[in-house]
C-alpha positions as CSV (number, residue, x, y, z in Angstrom):
1,M,6.9,-21.7,-21.6
2,T,5.9,-22.7,-18.5
3,R,7.1,-21.2,-15.1
4,P,7.5,-22.7,-11.4
5,Q,4.6,-21.6,-9.4
6,T,4.8,-19.8,-6.4
7,L,2.4,-22.3,-4.5
8,S,4.4,-24.3,-1.6
9,P,3.9,-28.2,-1.0
10,H,3.0,-27.3,1.9
11,S,0.1,-24.8,0.9
12,T,-3.8,-26.3,1.7
13,T,-5.2,-28.0,-1.9
14,S,-8.9,-27.3,-0.4
15,D,-10.8,-25.3,-2.8
16,R,-12.5,-23.7,0.4
17,L,-11.0,-20.4,1.0
18,P,-8.9,-20.2,4.4
19,L,-10.9,-16.8,5.2
20,A,-10.1,-16.3,8.9
21,A,-6.5,-16.8,8.1
22,L,-6.7,-14.8,4.9
23,L,-8.8,-11.7,7.3
24,A,-6.3,-11.7,9.5
25,L,-3.2,-11.2,7.0
26,A,-6.2,-8.3,5.7
27,T,-6.4,-7.0,9.1
28,T,-2.1,-6.7,8.8
29,G,-2.2,-5.0,6.2
30,F,-5.0,-2.7,7.0
31,I,-2.2,-1.9,10.8
32,T,0.2,-1.4,8.2
33,L,-0.9,1.0,5.7
34,L,-3.0,3.0,8.3
35,T,0.0,3.7,10.4
36,E,2.3,4.5,7.1
37,T,-0.7,7.1,5.9
38,M,-2.5,7.9,9.0
39,P,-0.3,11.4,9.2
40,A,-2.6,12.6,5.6
41,G,-5.9,12.3,8.0
42,V,-4.3,14.1,11.0
43,L,-1.6,16.3,9.3
44,P,-2.7,19.9,10.7
45,A,-3.7,19.0,14.3
46,M,-0.8,17.5,14.2
47,S,1.8,19.6,12.8
48,R,-0.1,22.2,15.4
49,D,0.9,20.2,18.4
50,L,4.5,19.3,17.7
51,G,4.8,22.9,16.3
52,V,6.5,22.2,12.9
53,S,5.2,23.0,9.7
54,E,2.5,20.6,7.7
55,S,5.1,20.2,5.5
56,A,7.6,19.2,7.9
57,A,4.7,17.1,9.4
58,G,4.1,15.4,6.0
59,Q,7.8,14.3,6.4
60,S,6.5,11.7,9.1
61,V,4.9,9.9,6.2
62,T,8.3,10.3,4.5
63,V,10.8,8.9,7.2
64,F,7.9,5.5,7.5
65,A,8.5,4.9,3.7
66,I,12.5,5.4,4.2
67,G,12.7,2.8,6.7
68,A,10.6,0.6,4.6
69,I,12.7,0.9,1.6
70,L,15.9,0.7,3.6
71,A,14.7,-2.8,5.4
72,A,12.4,-4.5,2.6
73,I,15.2,-6.4,0.5
74,P,17.9,-6.5,3.4
75,L,15.3,-8.0,6.1
76,T,13.4,-10.5,3.5
77,K,16.7,-11.9,2.6
78,A,18.1,-12.2,6.2
79,T,14.4,-13.9,7.2
80,I,14.1,-16.0,4.4
81,G,14.2,-19.4,6.1
82,W,12.4,-18.1,8.9
83,P,9.1,-20.2,9.8
84,R,6.4,-17.7,8.4
85,R,4.3,-17.1,11.2
86,H,7.3,-16.1,13.8
87,L,8.5,-13.3,11.6
88,L,4.8,-12.3,11.1
89,L,4.2,-12.0,14.7
90,V,7.7,-10.4,15.4
91,A,6.9,-7.7,12.6
92,I,3.5,-7.5,14.2
93,S,4.7,-6.6,17.2
94,G,7.3,-3.8,16.1
95,F,4.0,-1.6,15.5
96,A,2.3,-1.7,18.9
97,V,5.9,-0.6,19.7
98,A,5.9,2.3,17.2
99,N,2.6,3.2,17.3
100,T,2.6,3.7,21.1
101,V,6.0,5.7,20.8
102,T,4.0,7.6,18.8
103,A,1.0,8.6,20.4
104,L,2.7,9.6,23.5
105,S,5.4,11.5,22.0
106,G,6.0,15.4,22.4
107,S,9.2,15.8,20.8
108,F,8.8,15.7,16.4
109,A,12.5,13.9,16.2
110,L,11.2,10.8,18.8
111,T,7.7,11.0,16.5
112,L,10.3,10.5,13.4
113,A,12.1,7.6,15.0
114,A,9.2,6.1,16.1
115,R,7.8,6.2,12.4
116,F,10.8,5.1,11.2
117,I,10.9,1.8,13.2
118,A,7.4,1.0,12.0
119,G,8.5,1.7,8.2
120,I,11.3,-0.6,9.0
121,V,8.5,-3.9,10.4
122,G,6.1,-2.2,7.6
123,G,8.8,-3.1,4.7
124,L,8.9,-6.8,6.0
125,L,5.1,-7.1,6.0
126,W,4.5,-6.0,2.8
127,A,7.0,-8.4,1.7
128,L,5.7,-11.4,3.3
129,L,2.2,-11.2,3.3
130,A,1.5,-11.5,-0.9
131,G,3.5,-14.9,-0.6
132,Y,1.8,-15.8,2.8
133,A,-1.3,-15.5,1.4
134,V,-0.7,-17.0,-1.9
135,R,0.5,-20.6,0.0
136,M,-2.3,-21.0,1.6
137,V,-4.4,-21.4,-2.0
138,P,-4.6,-23.6,-4.6
139,A,-3.4,-22.3,-7.7
140,H,-6.7,-20.9,-9.2
141,Q,-7.8,-19.3,-5.9
142,R,-4.2,-17.4,-5.8
143,G,-6.5,-13.5,-7.2
144,K,-9.0,-14.6,-5.2
145,A,-6.8,-14.9,-1.8
146,M,-4.8,-12.2,-2.7
147,A,-7.3,-9.8,-3.2
148,I,-8.5,-10.8,0.4
149,A,-5.4,-10.2,2.0
150,M,-4.1,-7.0,0.2
151,A,-8.0,-5.9,0.8
152,G,-7.4,-4.4,4.5
153,A,-5.0,-1.9,2.7
154,T,-7.4,-0.5,0.6
155,V,-10.0,-0.4,3.7
156,A,-7.1,1.6,5.6
157,L,-7.5,4.3,3.4
158,S,-11.7,4.4,3.1
159,I,-12.4,4.1,6.2
160,G,-9.0,4.6,9.1
161,V,-7.5,7.7,7.6
162,P,-11.0,9.5,7.5
163,A,-12.0,7.9,10.8
164,A,-8.4,9.2,12.1
165,A,-8.9,13.0,10.4
166,L,-12.4,13.2,11.9
167,L,-11.0,12.1,15.2
168,A,-8.3,14.7,15.0
169,K,-10.9,17.4,14.5
170,L,-13.3,16.2,17.6
171,I,-10.8,14.8,20.1
172,E,-7.2,14.4,19.5
173,W,-5.0,13.0,17.0
174,R,-2.6,10.9,19.3
175,Y,-5.9,8.8,20.3
176,A,-6.0,7.7,16.8
177,F,-2.7,5.5,17.0
178,G,-3.7,4.7,20.8
179,I,-6.3,2.8,19.2
180,M,-3.5,1.3,16.6
181,T,-1.9,0.1,19.6
182,V,-4.9,-1.9,20.9
183,L,-5.9,-3.2,17.0
184,T,-2.6,-4.6,16.8
185,L,-2.6,-6.2,20.2
186,A,-5.8,-8.1,19.2
187,L,-4.4,-8.6,15.9
188,I,-1.5,-10.8,17.4
189,V,-4.0,-13.3,19.5
190,W,-5.4,-13.4,15.9
191,V,-2.9,-14.5,14.3
192,V,-1.3,-17.0,16.9
193,V,-5.1,-18.8,16.1
194,A,-6.2,-18.4,13.0
195,V,-2.7,-18.4,10.6
196,P,-1.2,-21.7,9.7
197,N,2.7,-21.5,9.7
198,F,5.0,-22.1,6.9
199,P,8.6,-23.0,6.9
200,G,11.0,-20.6,5.0
201,Q,13.1,-21.3,2.0
202,P,16.1,-23.5,2.3
203,K,19.3,-22.0,1.4
204,G,19.6,-23.2,-1.8
205,S,16.1,-22.3,-3.7
206,R,16.4,-19.1,-3.2
207,L,17.6,-16.8,-6.2
208,P,20.1,-13.9,-6.4
209,L,18.1,-10.2,-6.4
210,T,19.6,-9.2,-9.9
211,R,18.7,-12.6,-11.0
212,T,15.1,-12.0,-9.6
213,F,15.1,-8.1,-11.3
214,R,15.7,-9.9,-14.4
215,I,12.8,-12.6,-14.7
216,P,10.6,-11.1,-18.1
217,G,7.9,-9.4,-16.5
218,V,9.6,-8.4,-13.3
219,A,10.4,-4.9,-14.2
220,P,7.6,-3.4,-15.7
221,V,5.5,-4.5,-12.7
222,L,8.4,-2.3,-10.4
223,V,8.0,0.4,-12.5
224,V,4.9,0.9,-12.7
225,T,4.5,0.3,-9.3
226,L,7.0,3.1,-8.4
227,T,5.5,5.5,-10.7
228,F,1.6,5.3,-9.7
229,V,2.3,5.2,-6.1
230,L,4.4,8.5,-6.4
231,S,1.3,10.2,-8.2
232,H,-1.1,9.0,-5.8
233,S,1.6,9.8,-2.8
234,I,1.9,14.0,-3.7
235,L,-1.9,14.0,-3.6
236,Y,-3.1,12.2,-1.4
237,T,-0.1,13.0,1.9
238,Y,-1.3,17.0,0.9
239,I,-4.5,16.4,0.4
240,A,-5.5,18.8,3.1
241,P,-3.1,21.6,1.8
242,F,-4.0,20.9,-1.6
243,L,-8.0,21.2,-0.6
244,A,-7.6,24.2,2.1
245,P,-7.6,26.9,-1.4
246,L,-10.7,25.9,-2.2
247,G,-12.4,26.6,0.8
248,M,-12.6,22.8,1.6
249,E,-10.3,22.8,4.8
250,S,-13.1,21.4,7.2
251,Q,-14.2,18.7,4.3
252,V,-10.8,16.4,4.2
253,D,-12.7,13.3,5.9
254,A,-15.5,14.0,3.6
255,V,-13.3,13.9,0.8
256,L,-11.3,10.9,1.9
257,L,-14.3,9.1,2.8
258,T,-15.8,9.3,-0.6
259,F,-12.2,7.9,-2.2
260,G,-12.0,5.2,0.9
261,L,-15.9,4.3,-0.3
262,V,-15.5,3.8,-3.9
263,S,-12.0,1.9,-2.6
264,L,-14.0,-0.4,-1.3
265,V,-16.3,-1.1,-4.8
266,S,-12.7,-1.1,-6.5
267,I,-11.8,-4.3,-4.4
268,W,-14.8,-6.5,-5.3
269,I,-14.6,-5.7,-8.8
270,T,-10.9,-6.5,-8.7
271,G,-11.6,-9.6,-6.6
272,A,-13.9,-11.0,-9.2
273,L,-12.4,-10.0,-12.3
274,I,-8.6,-10.4,-11.5
275,H,-8.3,-13.8,-12.3
276,R,-8.9,-14.1,-16.1
277,N,-8.5,-9.9,-16.5
278,L,-5.6,-8.4,-14.6
279,R,-4.1,-6.3,-17.4
280,L,-7.5,-4.4,-18.8
281,L,-8.2,-4.0,-14.9
282,M,-4.6,-2.2,-14.5
283,I,-4.9,-0.3,-17.6
284,L,-8.4,1.2,-16.6
285,A,-7.1,2.2,-13.5
286,C,-3.8,4.1,-14.2
287,A,-6.4,5.7,-17.3
288,L,-9.1,6.8,-14.3
289,F,-6.6,7.9,-12.1
290,A,-5.2,10.4,-14.9
291,A,-9.1,11.3,-15.6
292,C,-9.1,11.9,-12.0
293,T,-6.1,14.3,-11.7
294,L,-7.1,16.3,-15.1
295,L,-10.3,16.9,-13.3
296,L,-8.5,17.9,-10.4
297,G,-5.9,20.5,-12.2
298,I,-9.3,21.8,-14.3
299,F,-12.1,21.5,-11.9
300,S,-10.6,22.0,-8.5
301,G,-12.4,25.2,-7.6
302,V,-15.8,23.5,-8.3
303,P,-16.3,20.8,-4.4
304,A,-19.0,18.8,-6.2
305,L,-16.1,17.8,-9.2
306,V,-13.5,17.3,-6.5
307,Y,-15.6,14.9,-5.0
308,A,-15.8,13.2,-8.0
309,G,-12.2,13.4,-8.4
310,A,-11.5,11.7,-5.7
311,A,-14.6,9.0,-6.4
312,L,-12.9,8.1,-9.8
313,W,-9.3,7.8,-7.4
314,G,-11.2,5.5,-5.3
315,L,-12.0,3.6,-8.0
316,A,-8.1,3.5,-9.8
317,F,-6.5,3.1,-6.5
318,G,-8.5,0.4,-4.4
319,G,-7.4,-3.1,-6.5
320,T,-4.1,-1.6,-7.7
321,S,-2.3,-3.2,-4.7
322,T,-3.5,-6.7,-5.6
323,L,-3.0,-5.9,-9.2
324,L,0.3,-5.1,-8.4
325,Q,1.5,-7.6,-6.5
326,T,-0.3,-10.1,-8.6
327,A,1.0,-9.2,-11.5
328,V,4.6,-9.6,-9.6
329,A,3.9,-13.4,-8.1
330,E,3.7,-14.2,-11.7
331,A,6.1,-12.9,-13.3
332,A,8.4,-13.8,-10.4
333,G,7.6,-17.4,-9.7
334,D,9.3,-19.4,-7.2
335,A,11.4,-15.9,-6.5
336,G,8.2,-14.7,-5.5
337,D,9.6,-13.7,-1.6
338,V,12.5,-11.4,-2.8
339,A,10.5,-10.3,-6.1
340,Q,7.5,-8.9,-3.2
341,A,10.6,-7.1,-1.3
342,L,11.6,-5.7,-4.4
343,L,7.5,-4.2,-5.2
344,T,7.4,-3.2,-1.7
345,T,10.9,-1.4,-1.7
346,G,9.7,0.6,-5.2
347,W,6.2,1.1,-3.5
348,N,7.8,3.1,-0.5
349,I,10.0,4.7,-2.8
350,G,6.9,6.0,-4.4
351,I,5.4,7.1,-0.7
352,A,8.7,8.3,0.3
353,G,9.5,10.6,-3.3
354,G,5.8,12.0,-2.7
355,G,6.1,13.3,0.2
356,I,9.6,14.7,-1.1
357,I,8.0,16.0,-4.1
358,G,4.8,17.2,-2.6
359,G,6.6,19.2,0.0
360,I,8.8,21.1,-2.4
361,I,5.8,21.7,-4.8
362,L,4.1,22.9,-1.9
363,G,7.2,25.7,-0.7
364,G,7.9,26.9,-4.2
365,L,4.6,26.7,-5.8
366,N,1.1,26.3,-4.6
367,A,-1.1,23.1,-4.0
368,S,-2.9,23.1,-7.5
369,W,0.4,21.9,-9.2
370,L,0.3,18.7,-7.4
371,S,-2.5,17.3,-9.6
372,W,-0.4,18.4,-12.5
373,V,2.5,16.7,-11.3
374,A,0.8,13.7,-10.5
375,L,-0.9,13.5,-14.4
376,A,2.9,13.7,-15.8
377,L,3.5,10.6,-14.0
378,L,1.1,8.6,-14.9
379,V,1.0,9.0,-18.9
380,P,4.3,6.9,-19.3
381,T,2.9,4.6,-16.5
382,L,0.0,4.0,-18.6
383,A,2.0,3.7,-21.7
384,I,4.6,0.6,-19.8
385,V,1.1,-1.0,-18.8
386,I,-0.1,-1.1,-22.1
387,T,3.3,-2.3,-24.2
388,A,3.8,-5.1,-21.1
389,R,1.3,-7.5,-22.5
390,K,3.6,-10.4,-23.0
391,N,5.4,-10.5,-19.6
392,G,4.1,-8.2,-16.8
393,F,0.4,-7.5,-17.3
394,I,-0.2,-10.8,-18.8
395,K,-3.2,-11.2,-20.8
396,G,-5.1,-14.7,-20.2
397,E,-6.2,-16.4,-17.0
398,L,-3.7,-16.1,-14.0
399,G,-1.6,-19.4,-12.9
400,S,-2.4,-20.7,-16.9
401,R,1.5,-20.3,-18.1
């Protein structure tokens, strides 16, 4: 069966990748994910300064995710006819406001409100980026374009969150959010100069939400997104409390940096192999992450093995965003924007659920249970990827169906 392509008639037909535009999208992803996850790197300092517990401070990640969950689908549907660059600039500007408020706020309630607003624009951006990237290139370059555009998210985890953790330790956690505002203002100029504008979809071409969900292959990708990100978020949001009983509370930035640097390797591998090996790469990502949680669960008292587990985790996670967004774009065809909104919602439900479930675990059990709960979620995740071989995580070249 031949599926409709996600490529727009306005897309470029040149074989030369529009790197300046794709890197601007990557920087947008960097700011989006760093804004979302930065509290994980500054959690102890943030909780002390705002006068709340670490579990409560961790809910600043949850609130961001809730904003994204509530906004991604309705805002994507409401703005799907807007010119794409106009929408991109409006959403990016929202981050400048939200991060400025977070940097200056002395009230936990105001901080949560700013995080919620950031989540709203973040949900809209995640749904927008992947479709924007694939409209810039011909079908055979979609995998590479997605890998570049989504690399910023992994760089945020690789360098941004560890840098924020180091900044919180050396100076003040608020400066990290202030720097984000400065980067956002520079990004607005970059987008205006380098990113092409595309029209929104005409009203008659839009697929209803329920029909998009029923397209073969879309549902398995969405379920895998939810469970994989949920397992990741349980560990990542509370990595500082997880390391504290091991006597490694001063090494949070180093562990996160290990995770992040190996994630960069994962991005490179994904970009090189995704066109022919999306299914195999996703299977390996689930298996490696499961191995990481098992290693952390059994040998968490050995610092060297904790670092080894962080490296496995980074190798598993680095390319996952690209793999999942490419998989759902392939499955959804012309319903790509709506499918990306659904994926964004599933991703952020996983982030929010990780913050809530991890907080419950810390409150009722102890931090060592974080890795075991993550492992329990990864087993069915791997099973779904393996069984979704005809639709969802397909075997064969991208764009060939």
